[in-house]
C-alpha positions in Angstrom: -25.9 -12.9 -12.2 -23.6 -16.0 -12.2 -20.8 -17.0 -9.9 -17.9 -17.6 -12.3 -14.5 -16.0 -12.0 -11.5 -15.8 -14.3 -8.2 -15.6 -12.5 -5.3 -14.7 -14.9 -2.0 -15.7 -12.8 1.2 -17.3 -13.8 2.2 -18.2 -10.4 0.9 -22.0 -9.7 0.9 -21.7 -6.0 -1.1 -18.4 -6.0 -3.2 -19.9 -8.2 -4.1 -23.0 -6.4 -4.6 -20.7 -3.3 -6.8 -18.3 -4.6 -9.0 -21.3 -6.3 -9.5 -23.2 -3.5 -10.3 -20.2 -1.6 -13.2 -19.2 -4.0 -14.4 -22.9 -4.6 -15.1 -23.1 -1.1 -17.3 -20.1 -0.9 -19.4 -22.2 -4.4 -17.5 -20.0 -7.0 -16.5 -21.5 -10.3 -13.1 -20.6 -11.2 -11.4 -20.5 -14.8 -7.7 -20.5 -14.9 -5.1 -18.6 -17.3 -1.4 -18.4 -16.9 -0.6 -15.5 -19.1 -2.3 -12.2 -20.4 -3.2 -13.5 -23.9 -4.6 -16.9 -22.7 -6.5 -14.9 -20.0 -8.2 -12.2 -22.8 -9.1 -15.2 -24.9 -10.7 -17.1 -22.3 -12.6 -14.1 -21.0 -13.7 -13.9 -24.9 -14.9 -17.5 -25.0 -16.7 -17.8 -21.7 -19.2 -16.1 -19.6 -17.3 -14.7 -16.4 -18.7 -12.6 -14.0 -15.6 -10.9 -12.5 -11.6 -11.1 -13.3 -8.9 -11.4 -11.0 -5.9 -10.2 -12.4 -2.2 -10.3 -11.6 0.0 -7.6 -13.0 3.1 -9.4 -13.6 2.7 -11.7 -16.2 5.2 -13.5 -18.5 3.4 -12.4 -21.8 1.7 -9.0 -21.7 1.6 -7.2 -18.4 -2.1 -7.0 -16.7 -2.3 -3.5 -17.1 -2.3 -4.2 -21.0 -4.8 -7.0 -20.5 -7.4 -4.6 -18.5 -7.0 -2.2 -21.7 -7.7 -5.1 -24.1 -10.6 -6.3 -22.0 -12.1 -2.9 -21.9 -11.7 -2.2 -25.4 -12.8 -6.0 -26.6 -15.3 -6.3 -29.6 -17.4 -8.7 -26.5 -19.3 -5.5 -25.5 -19.7 -7.2 -21.8 -16.2 -7.1 -21.0 -16.1 -3.5 -20.6 -18.3 -4.0 -17.8 -16.9 -7.0 -15.9 -15.3 -6.2 -12.3 -11.7 -6.6 -12.5 -9.4 -7.0 -9.4 -5.9 -6.6 -9.8 -4.1 -8.4 -7.7 -0.3 -7.8 -7.5 2.9 -7.6 -5.6 3.9 -4.3 -7.2 3.3 -1.7 -4.3 5.1 1.3 -5.3 3.6 4.5 -5.4 1.4 5.2 -8.4 0.6 1.5 -9.0 -2.9 1.3 -7.7 -3.4 4.3 -9.8 -2.2 2.7 -13.1 -4.3 -0.3 -12.6 -7.2 1.5 -12.2 -6.4 3.9 -15.1 -5.9 0.9 -17.1 -9.6 -0.6 -16.1 -9.4 -2.4 -13.0 -12.0 -1.6 -10.5 -9.9 -2.6 -7.2 -6.3 -2.9 -6.4 -5.2 -5.7 -4.0 -1.6 -5.9 -3.0 -0.1 -9.6 -2.5 0.3 -11.6 -0.2 -3.0 -12.3 -0.7 -5.3 -12.2 2.5 -8.1 -14.8 1.9 -10.6 -13.0 4.1 -10.1 -9.7 2.2 -10.4 -11.3 -1.1 -13.6 -12.7 -0.2 -14.9 -9.6 0.8 -13.9 -8.2 -2.5 -15.2 -10.7 -4.5 -18.5 -10.9 -2.6 -19.0 -7.2 -2.8 -19.4 -7.6 -6.8 -20.8 -11.2 -7.0 -22.5 -12.6 -3.9 -21.3 -16.1 -3.2 -23.7 -18.7 -3.8 -22.3 -21.0 -0.7 -23.3 -18.1 1.8 -26.6 -17.3 2.6 
C-alpha cells in the first residue's frame, strides 16, 4: 500500500494547511480544486485515500463520491473517502456516508484528528 492522498478542495487556505500537515507525515498529496478535476485526478493516478470537501464550485462532494464509487476504474470503489465539510446540519453526515464516503469530519480541521483518521486507513511512512 502506498501513501498518496488526493485532496479535493476549492479553498486554497484549507488546501495549504492539509497539504503541509500530511506532507510532514510523509504522505504525497495530489490536489484538485473542483469536483470534476478530482474525479479525473483519481482516475489518472494511483491514490490510496481521498479527502473530499462537500461544497465545491461545480459538482458537490456527494456527487463526486457517487461518481468515484461507480467509476470504470474498479479500484475507486474501494479507496477510502473522508468527507471534510463545514456542513454540520443534522443529516449531513448520513448524506455523506450514503453517497459513498467512509468517514465524515467537520471543519475547521483539527490536524491531530486528521492525522489519526488518515493513519487509520494508510499508515504514515514518517511515523514508525
